[in-house]
C-alpha positions in Angstrom: -4.0 -6.7 14.2 -1.3 -7.6 16.5 1.6 -9.7 15.7 2.5 -12.5 17.4 4.8 -10.9 20.2 2.1 -8.6 21.0 3.2 -5.4 19.3 0.0 -3.3 17.5 1.2 -3.4 13.7 -2.7 -2.3 11.7 -5.5 -0.3 13.5 -8.5 1.8 12.4 -10.8 3.9 14.2 -13.7 4.5 11.9 -14.1 2.1 9.3 -16.8 2.3 6.8 -17.9 0.1 3.8 -21.2 0.5 1.9 -21.9 -2.6 0.1 -24.5 -2.0 -2.3 -24.3 -6.1 -3.6 -22.3 -8.5 -4.1 -22.8 -12.3 -6.0 -19.1 -14.1 -4.7 -19.8 -16.9 -7.4 -19.8 -14.3 -10.5 -16.8 -12.6 -9.1 -19.5 -9.3 -9.0 -19.0 -6.6 -6.6 -20.7 -3.2 -6.1 -19.6 -1.5 -3.4 -20.5 2.3 -2.5 -17.6 3.5 -0.6 -14.7 2.4 1.6 -13.6 4.6 4.0 -11.3 5.1 7.2 -10.1 7.6 9.8 -7.8 7.3 12.0 -5.7 4.1 10.1 -2.4 3.1 12.3 0.0 1.0 11.1 4.1 0.4 11.4 6.1 -1.1 9.3 9.6 -2.3 10.8 12.8 -3.5 8.7 15.2 -5.9 10.7 18.5 -7.8 9.3 16.3 -11.0 9.8 13.4 -9.6 8.2 10.0 -7.6 8.4 7.2 -7.4 11.4 4.6 -8.4 9.4 6.6 -11.2 7.8 6.0 -13.0 11.3 2.8 -13.3 10.4 3.2 -15.1 7.6 4.2 -19.1 6.9 7.7 -19.3 5.1 6.4 -21.0 2.6 4.2 -18.0 1.4 7.0 -15.2 1.0 8.4 -15.2 -2.6 11.3 -17.2 -3.7 13.4 -17.0 -6.9 10.9 -18.4 -9.5 13.1 -20.6 -12.5 10.1 -19.4 -15.2 10.9 -15.8 -14.7 7.8 -14.4 -12.8 7.8 -11.4 -11.0 9.5 -12.4 -7.4 8.4 -10.0 -4.0 11.7 -8.8 -2.5 10.6 -7.3 1.0 14.1 -5.3 1.4 12.3 -2.6 -0.7 9.3 -1.2 1.2 8.5 0.5 -1.9 8.8 -1.8 -4.3 6.4 -3.9 -2.3 3.5 -1.1 -2.3 3.7 -1.3 -6.0 3.6 -5.0 -5.9 0.5 -4.7 -4.1 -1.0 -2.8 -5.9 -0.1 -4.2 -8.8 -1.6 -7.5 -7.6 -5.0 -6.3 -6.8 -4.8 -4.5 -10.3 -4.6 -8.3 -11.6 -7.2 -9.9 -9.4 -9.7 -6.8 -10.3 -9.0 -7.6 -14.3 -10.8 -10.8 -13.4 -13.8 -10.1 -11.4 -16.5 -7.5 -12.3 -16.4 -4.1 -9.9 -17.1 -1.0 -9.0 -16.2 1.0 -5.8 -17.9 4.9 -6.3 -15.2 6.0 -3.3 -11.9 4.8 -1.6 -11.2 7.1 0.9 -8.5 6.9 4.2 -8.0 10.0 6.4 -6.4 11.2 9.4 -3.9 8.5 9.4 -0.7 7.2 10.4 1.7 5.5 9.0 5.4 4.5 10.5 8.4 3.3 8.9 11.4 1.8 10.6 14.3 0.4 8.6 16.7 -0.9 11.1 18.8 -2.9 8.4 21.3 0.2 7.1 24.4 1.2 9.6 22.1 4.6 9.9 18.5 3.4 10.7 15.6 5.1 8.3 13.1 6.5 10.6 9.6 8.1 8.4 6.4 9.3 9.8 3.6 9.6 7.1 0.8 11.8 9.5 -2.4 12.9 8.2 -2.3 10.5 5.8 -4.9 10.4 2.9 -5.2 7.9 0.0 -8.5 8.6 -2.3 -9.8 7.2 -5.5 -12.9 8.1 -7.0 -15.0 5.4 -9.6 -13.1 2.4 -9.2 -14.8 -0.1 -12.1 -13.1 -3.1 -13.8 -15.0 -1.0 -16.7 -12.0 1.6 -16.7 -8.7 1.3 -17.7 -6.6 2.3 -14.8 -6.7 2.7 -11.4 -6.0 5.9 -9.8 -4.8 6.7 -6.6 -4.1 10.2 -5.2 -2.2 10.2 -1.6 -0.5 13.2 0.5 0.5 13.1 3.9 3.1 15.0 6.6 6.3 13.7 6.4 8.3 13.2 10.0 6.3 16.9 11.0 8.7 18.9 9.0 7.5 17.7 5.7 5.0 17.1 2.9 3.9 14.4 0.7 1.5 14.5 -2.3 1.3 11.8 -5.6 -0.2 9.7 -7.6 -0.7 6.1 -8.6 -2.0 4.9 -12.0 -2.2 1.7 -12.4 -2.8 0.1 -16.6 -4.8 -2.9 -15.9 -3.8 -4.6 -19.2 -0.2 -4.3 -17.9 -0.3 -4.3 -14.4 3.7 -3.6 -13.8 3.1 -0.9 -16.0 2.4 2.5 -13.4 3.0 5.7 -13.1 4.1 7.0 -10.2 4.2 11.1 -9.8 5.2 12.2 -6.5 6.4 15.3 -4.6 7.9 15.8 -1.4 9.1 19.4 0.4 10.1 20.5 3.0 12.5 17.4 4.2 16.2 16.4 2.5 15.9 13.9 -0.2 18.9 12.2 1.5 17.1 9.5 3.8 15.3 8.1 0.4 19.1 7.5 -1.5 18.5 4.0 0.0 15.6 2.6 -1.6 15.9 4.9 -5.2 18.3 3.0 -8.3 
């Protein structure tokens, strides 16, 4: 995927999807596996927005809602990731699905935030994201992740999203070999 300026945003060397069957009108999906190796993505934040927002029509970005609905604030990238997992969980609650294996390996995500005085840059290499037996009959969606951070540290973690209340998530992670200081901007 390329943005309007011609910058690469997302690429994948080896995608592999095995569809057992799908009935779209009934929202029934049976996927043997979704696998990818060599996934590449770059996410950059600027004072005027981010590199993915260039792809969006202005009206599609979440705005303040007087009805108290969850709003998406793109200024916190880790919250954006959690929101997308939550949104996927909601949509899966309304369908019947099974994914035997979800597996991303040998991938690279670059994160750059140019909004602070001292820009924040993080490189996640050798990224892996894995889940087994994702199904509409289960109460949770459980995903395991890990990567090398900035060529010096390591990240390992899990996300458990509860389908009954997608806003309820358990996020457990460990970061080793790199200081926590750069993450201070994104924690409260």
